[in-house]
C-alpha positions as CSV (number, residue, x, y, z in Angstrom):
1,X,-0.1,0.5,-0.1
2,X,1.6,3.6,-0.8
3,X,2.4,6.1,1.5
4,X,1.6,9.7,0.0
5,X,3.1,12.7,2.0
6,X,3.8,16.1,1.5
7,X,1.3,17.1,-1.1
8,X,1.6,21.0,-2.7
9,X,-0.8,22.3,-5.4
10,X,1.6,25.4,-6.5
11,X,3.7,24.7,-4.4
12,X,1.7,25.4,-1.5
13,X,1.5,23.0,1.5
14,X,-2.1,22.2,1.5
15,X,-4.0,19.6,4.2
16,X,-3.9,16.0,4.2
17,X,-7.2,14.4,2.1
18,X,-8.3,11.5,3.3
19,X,-8.5,9.4,1.5
20,X,-6.0,11.0,-1.6
21,X,-5.7,7.8,-4.3
22,X,-4.1,8.2,-7.0
23,X,-5.2,6.6,-10.6
24,X,-3.2,5.2,-12.5
25,X,-4.4,4.6,-16.2
26,X,-3.4,3.8,-20.1
27,X,-4.4,6.6,-22.9
28,X,-4.8,4.3,-26.0
29,X,-5.1,4.2,-29.4
30,X,-6.7,1.1,-31.2
31,X,-8.1,0.4,-33.9
32,X,-8.8,-2.8,-35.9
33,X,-6.6,-4.5,-39.3
34,X,-8.2,-5.8,-43.0
35,X,-7.7,-9.1,-41.1
36,X,-9.6,-8.1,-38.1
37,X,-7.2,-8.6,-35.5
38,X,-7.4,-5.4,-33.1
39,X,-4.2,-3.2,-33.1
40,X,-3.8,-1.0,-29.9
41,X,-0.8,1.7,-29.6
42,X,0.2,3.4,-26.2
43,X,-0.6,7.5,-26.4
44,X,0.9,8.3,-23.0
45,X,-0.2,7.0,-19.1
46,X,-1.5,9.4,-17.0
47,X,-2.8,9.8,-13.5
48,X,-6.2,11.4,-11.9
49,X,-5.3,12.7,-8.4
50,X,-8.4,12.1,-5.7
51,X,-9.1,14.0,-3.0
52,X,-11.7,13.6,-0.1
53,X,-12.2,15.5,3.1
54,X,-15.2,15.1,5.1
55,X,-14.2,18.7,6.3
56,X,-12.0,21.0,6.2
57,X,-11.5,25.0,7.9
58,X,-12.3,27.9,5.6
59,X,-8.5,28.5,5.6
60,X,-7.6,25.0,4.2
61,X,-10.3,25.4,1.9
62,X,-9.3,29.0,0.7
63,X,-5.9,27.2,0.3
64,X,-6.6,24.8,-2.1
65,X,-8.5,27.3,-3.9
66,X,-6.3,30.2,-4.3
67,X,-4.4,27.5,-6.7
68,X,-7.2,25.4,-8.6
69,X,-10.2,27.8,-9.0
70,X,-8.4,30.8,-11.2
71,X,-8.3,31.8,-14.7
72,X,-5.1,29.3,-14.7
73,X,-6.3,25.8,-16.3
74,X,-2.8,23.9,-15.3
75,X,-1.0,24.1,-12.3
76,X,1.1,21.8,-10.4
77,X,0.6,18.6,-8.3
78,X,4.0,17.4,-6.0
79,X,4.0,15.3,-3.5
80,X,6.3,12.0,-2.2
81,X,4.5,8.5,-3.1
82,X,6.7,6.1,-0.4
83,X,9.3,8.9,0.1
84,X,9.8,9.2,-3.2
85,X,9.2,13.0,-5.0
86,X,7.0,12.9,-7.3
87,X,5.2,15.8,-9.5
88,X,2.5,16.5,-12.3
89,X,0.9,19.0,-14.5
90,X,-2.8,18.8,-13.6
91,X,-6.2,20.9,-14.1
92,X,-9.3,20.3,-11.8
93,X,-12.4,18.8,-12.2
94,X,-16.0,20.0,-10.5
95,X,-15.1,20.9,-6.7
96,X,-18.5,19.8,-5.0
97,X,-18.8,20.8,-1.0
98,X,-20.8,22.1,1.3
99,X,-20.7,25.3,3.5
100,X,-21.8,24.9,7.0
101,X,-21.5,26.7,10.3
102,X,-21.0,25.2,14.3
103,X,-21.5,27.7,16.5
104,X,-19.8,30.5,15.4
105,X,-17.0,28.9,13.4
106,X,-17.7,28.0,9.5
107,X,-16.2,25.0,7.8
108,X,-16.7,23.0,4.4
109,X,-18.6,19.2,4.4
110,X,-17.8,16.8,1.6
111,X,-15.1,18.6,0.4
112,X,-14.6,15.9,-3.0
113,X,-12.8,16.6,-6.0
114,X,-10.2,15.2,-9.1
115,X,-7.0,16.5,-10.4
116,X,-6.6,15.1,-13.8
117,X,-3.0,15.0,-15.2
118,X,-2.9,17.2,-18.6
């Protein structure tokens, strides 16, 4: 099982999501030749980074949004996977969340978003 630490978006440290998972997949170009045999070319290997927070403070959410909710479509993610530094250029999918209040404190609930490798 992989462990991921020191997650940064656009060079900014963010709160460790739980869970944080990475999907790896191949982008391929498939076709068939005249005999009916399938051909398959590997175009690229890509990753999707899945972030989940059951709740997160307003300031932690603002740090994340200051990178992913801007007019810049692409930004970097960096992290350590089992002690090895890795990074990727990514873009954000949709960011569903719910703002709730407990007493005088506001926080975000059920924050769930994906970053997709360029």
